[in-house]
N, C-alpha and C positions, 0 to 999 in steps of 0.2 A: 593118313595121307590127305594133304590139302587138295581141294578141287581148284583147278585153274579158273580164273575169272576172265571172261571175254569182254572186250571193250566195244561199246556200241554208241551210236548217235541217235538220240530220241527223235522220232518222226514228227513230234508236235513242238517241243520247245528247243530242239536242236542242240541240247546240252550233251556232253559226254557222260557216260555212266558205265559201270561194270556189272556184269551178271554172269552167272555160271552157264546160262543157256546161250547157245549160239544164234538162236532165232528170235531173241528178244528185240523189239523195235520201239517200245515205250518205256520210259524210266519209272513211271508210276501209274496208278489207276486214274488219277486226276487228268493226266495228259491223254490217256486212252479215251476217257469220256469226252474231253474237250474236242478231240479229233473226230469222234463219232457223231457229234451233234449235227443234225441236218443231213447226214450222209445216208444214201440208200444202201440197203444190205445187198450183198452179192447173191446170186442164185445159189451158189454153193452153200453159203451160210444159211439161207432160207431153207434149203433142202435139209440141212443138218438139223435145224430146229424142228422141222416137220417130222422128221424121223424120231426125234426124242419125244414127240407128243403122242406117238402111237401107244394106245393102251391107257392114256390118261382121260380124265373127264372133261376134255375140251370139246366144244361143239365144232361142227364142220365150218360154220361161219368164222369162228375164232381162228381155225387153222388157215382158212383162205385169206384172212386179213393180215397175216404175219408179213411184215416187211413193207406194207403199203403206206405207212405213216409218213415217210419222207417223200413218197411219190405223189400223194394226193394234193392236187392244187384246187383251191376253192375259186369258183367264178365270182364275178362282181356282184351278182344278185344274191349269192349265198353269203358273201361277206357283209352286204348291206343288211340282210335279214338277221345275221348273227349280231351285228352292232345294235340293231333296233331292240332285239330281245335282251341283250346285255345292258343297254341303256335304260330299259324299263325295270331292270333289277331282277330278271328271272334267274332262278337257280341253274347251276350247270346241267343238272339232269334234264331239265326242260329244253334248254337250248340245244343240247346234244341230240335229243330225240326229235326235235322239230326240224333239224336240218336234213337228214340225220347224218351223224358223223361218228367215225371211229374215235375212241377215247383219246388215243395218242394224237390224232390229227387235231381234234378239238382243243386239247391243251396247248399244242404248239401254236395254233393261230390265236388263241386267247392270250398267250404270253406275248405274241407279237403286237397285238392290238393294245393291250394294257400291261406294260412291263411291271408297273408298280402295283398291280392288282386293282380290284374294283371295290372301293370302300362302301358304295351304296348297295352292293348286291346282297339280296336277302338270303338268309340261311334257314330254309325250312324244308321239310321232307316232302317227297313227291306225293306220298299218300295223304298229306294234310290238306292240300289246296291245289286247285287247277289254275293254269295260267289265264284262262278266260275270266275267272273270278278276280284275279289280281288286276286285270285291266279295268274291270267294273269298279273295284274298290278305289283305284286311282281316279277314275272319272267322278265318282261320288265325292272323294276328298277335295278335288279341284272345284266342285260345286259347293264347297263350304259345309259339308255335312259332317256330323260328329262321328267319331270312330265307333261309339256304342250304337248309334243309329245304323251305320253301315253294317255292323256285325249282325244286328237284328234282321236286316233286309237280305243279307247274303247268307245267313245261317252259319256264320263262322264265329268261333270263339273270340270275344272282344279283345283279349290280350294278343291273339295272333294278328288281328287287324291292326292293333296299335304297333306291334313289332314291324309289320310291313310298311306302314305309313312313316314310322320313325326312320327306318333305313332309307326309304326312297326320298324322304324329305331332306336328307343330307345333301342330295344333289339338286333336287327341284324344290325351290322355296315355295312354289304354289301348293305343294302337298303338305298339309299340316295336320297334326293330331289335335283336333278340337274336341273339347268335352261337351260343347253345345253347338248347335247350328241354327241357321235361320228358319228351317222348316219345322223343327221340333222344339227349339228352345222356347222358354216362356216369352210371352209378348213383351213385357217390360225390358228384359235383358236384350232382346233382339232390337228393340227401338233405340236403346242407349248405344249399342254397337253401331247401328246405322248412323246415329248422330255423330259419333266420334269419327267414323269413316268419311262422312260428308264434309266435315270440317278439317279433314287431314290431320287429325290429332293422333299422334303415335301412341300406342297403348299395348299393354300386355294383358291377355285374358287368362283367367284362372291363375292369378299371381299368388305365389307362395312366399311367406315371410322367411327370412334367413333363419335356419335352424329350427323352423316351426313347420314341419311337414304336415301336421295334422290339419291346419287351417289354411283355407284359400280365400282370396278376395276376387270379386268379379272382374275388376279392372284396375290396372295400375297405369297412370299416365307417365310416359317416359320423360325423363328430364325433370321430374318433380318428385316430391314425397307424398303425392296425393293418391289415395286409394278410394275406389268407388264401390259401394255395395248397393246393388239393385234389390229392393225389398218389396215383395208382394204384400198387398193389404191384409190378406187372410193369413199367409204363412208366417209373417213377421208381426202380426197383430198391430195394425195401424191404429193410432189413437183416434183418428177421425172416424173410422168404421167401428171400432170397439172402444168407446170412451170408458167403459167400466172395467177394462182389463181383459186378460186372456179368457177364452171360453173353454179351452181344453188343454190337455198336457202337451200337445204338439206346439201350440203357441207359447206356452210357458217355457218349454225347452229352447225354442228359437230365441226368445228374449234373453235368456241366460247365455246362450252361445254367442249372440251378437255383442253382449257386454264384455265377455271374455276376449273375443277377437279384437274389439276396439281397444281394450286396455293393453293387450299385447302389442298392437300396432303403435299405439301412442308411446309406449315405453321404448320402442325402437326408432322413434322419431318420425313416424308416419302420421298423416292426417286422414281420418276416415270420414267420408261424406256419404250419408244414406240418400238414395234416390228412390222415392216411393212411387208405387204403381199409380196412385191417384194423380200425382203431378204429371206423370208421363202421359196419361190418357187425356187429361183435361187442359194441361198448359205446358206443352212440350217446349214452346218458345222461352218460357221462363226458366225451364230446366237448362236449356242451352246457354242462356245469359248467365245464370248462376254458376254453371260449370266453367265457363271462360274466366269468370272473376276468380274462382278458386285456383284455377291453373296459374294465373298471374301471381297470386299470393304465394303459392307453394313451389315456385320455380327454384331449382337448386342453382346457386350462383357458382 
């Protein structure tokens, strides 16, 4: 025996549909969920859910919060604080605890503020790092400190620090993952960096050759094929200080590595210019003049 199908009008999409139940008001689950978004639950519905929770392992706070997600309205100060924490890149668990907010309320307001998501928001666990430390890491990064130096001062694993700075740097260009910094870097390299900045010469630090991840060069001048290698007198065995050649295996290895790096760069069409510590200390003006001449020669047309 066939069951008769009753005809209904969907409360959401207003389309006609047939169903065996006489009390059906939605044609599909999609229409039901669309209709329910942002609507407060009725007291009858809330009471039914509370009764079904009896005997389960839900806390009293969980039971009390049922149905308040659509009723909770954040104040202007709470919204401002939420934006500040999200703009800083704090994880959801920190923002939710700082306000504090019910999970459903927090997700609803976050969706309203950022419909397309937050690309710069970091993903790390609550047990790994505290928000106060993140603020300190950002402050150090804006002061041009290296991520390894920040890691040593904050006692955080350096890869975690680099992850945070990389994510936050996608939004704020002042936050950069530097491998060296003014306070801890070697004096010659810091002097060359200051020289480039003072002359408004655009450059890339810790430049990697294409398909050659093993080797890095100290500076690459943008718009040219010029690479700069800042070389300390001791570590790279300067011929002025050591006319008889290397005195230990460290210097021997440095000489071999410098030759290999230069040959690889030359094969790819780059010009490598060494800048020695002795010249930086005794005649920085001559270094600046020579550098400008090489930039003119190596400009890419």
